[in-house]
C-alpha positions in Angstrom: -29.7 -132.2 142.2 -33.2 -132.0 140.9 -34.6 -128.9 139.2 -37.5 -127.2 141.1 -39.9 -124.5 140.3 -41.0 -122.2 143.1 -44.5 -120.8 143.0 -45.4 -117.8 145.2 -48.5 -116.2 146.6 -47.9 -113.2 148.8 -50.1 -111.2 151.1 -53.4 -113.0 150.6 -55.8 -111.7 153.3 -58.2 -114.3 154.6 -60.7 -114.3 157.4 -60.1 -117.3 159.7 -61.6 -118.4 163.0 -58.5 -118.7 165.1 -57.0 -117.7 168.4 -56.8 -118.6 172.1 -58.2 -115.5 173.8 -61.9 -115.1 174.4 -62.1 -112.1 172.1 -60.6 -114.2 169.3 -62.8 -117.3 169.6 -66.2 -116.1 168.3 -65.4 -114.1 165.2 -63.0 -114.8 162.3 -59.9 -112.6 162.3 -57.9 -111.3 159.4 -54.7 -113.2 158.5 -52.2 -112.3 155.9 -51.0 -115.5 154.3 -48.0 -115.9 152.0 -46.6 -119.2 150.6 -43.9 -120.6 148.6 -44.3 -124.0 147.0 -41.4 -126.0 145.6 -42.6 -128.1 142.6 -40.5 -130.9 141.1 -40.3 -130.3 137.4 -39.2 -132.8 134.8 -37.9 -130.6 132.0 -37.5 -127.2 130.4 -40.3 -124.8 129.7 -40.7 -124.1 126.0 -43.0 -121.4 124.6 -45.8 -124.0 124.0 -45.4 -125.8 127.3 -48.9 -126.7 128.6 -50.1 -125.6 132.1 -50.0 -129.2 133.5 -46.2 -129.0 133.3 -46.4 -126.5 136.1 -49.1 -125.8 138.7 -52.1 -123.5 138.5 -51.5 -120.6 141.0 -55.2 -120.8 141.8 -54.6 -124.2 143.5 -52.4 -122.3 146.0 -55.0 -119.7 146.6 -57.6 -122.4 147.0 -55.5 -124.1 149.7 -55.5 -120.9 151.8 -59.1 -119.9 151.2 -61.9 -122.2 150.2 -60.0 -125.4 151.3 -60.0 -124.1 154.9 -63.1 -125.7 156.5 -65.8 -123.2 157.4 -66.9 -123.0 161.0 -63.8 -124.8 162.3 -61.9 -122.9 165.0 -58.1 -123.3 164.7 -56.7 -122.7 168.1 -53.2 -121.9 166.7 -52.3 -120.2 163.4 -49.7 -123.0 163.1 -52.7 -125.4 162.5 -54.0 -123.2 159.7 -50.5 -123.3 158.1 -50.5 -127.1 158.6 -53.8 -127.5 156.9 -52.6 -125.4 153.9 -49.5 -127.6 153.6 -51.4 -130.8 153.7 -53.9 -129.5 151.1 -51.1 -128.7 148.7 -49.4 -132.0 149.2 -52.6 -133.8 148.5 -53.3 -131.8 145.4 -50.2 -132.6 143.6 -47.5 -135.3 144.1 -44.9 -133.0 142.6 -45.1 -130.6 145.5 -41.9 -131.2 147.4 -41.9 -128.4 149.9 -44.3 -125.8 151.2 -43.5 -122.7 153.2 -46.4 -120.8 154.7 -46.1 -117.5 156.5 -49.0 -116.2 158.5 -49.3 -112.7 160.0 -52.1 -112.0 162.5 -53.3 -108.6 161.4 -55.6 -108.0 164.4 -52.8 -107.9 166.9 -50.6 -105.3 165.2 -50.4 -102.1 167.1 -48.0 -100.0 165.0 -48.0 -101.8 161.6 -45.6 -104.5 162.6 -45.9 -108.1 161.3 -46.5 -110.7 164.0 -46.9 -114.3 163.0 -45.3 -117.6 162.1 -43.6 -119.4 159.2 -44.0 -123.1 158.8 -41.9 -125.2 156.4 -42.9 -128.8 155.5 -41.2 -131.2 153.2 -43.0 -134.1 151.5 -42.1 -137.3 153.4 
């Protein structure tokens, strides 16, 4: 069994052009994005271990924000999650698994969380 490091970003709010209904197709809507990334690690982490032995958390944030193409309408939030997964796999060959959870904030009526979770493994 290989050792893995899990990196997390939770509750990142991002405006994304997504949706299937007419009221959703013209303006970006707020999504709450959380992700867990499993990273294959080769050894132990000593006090002086350099950053490149892990992964910069800002890479995860980038995948869910600036790496999403501006002006592109994602019909399904599943496609947003897919894009995030693919971005993370392309960034770093050590990424073994990505879990992305997306909550559509605009459709909540009483504070509930409505959304999807997509899990992808490197192939």
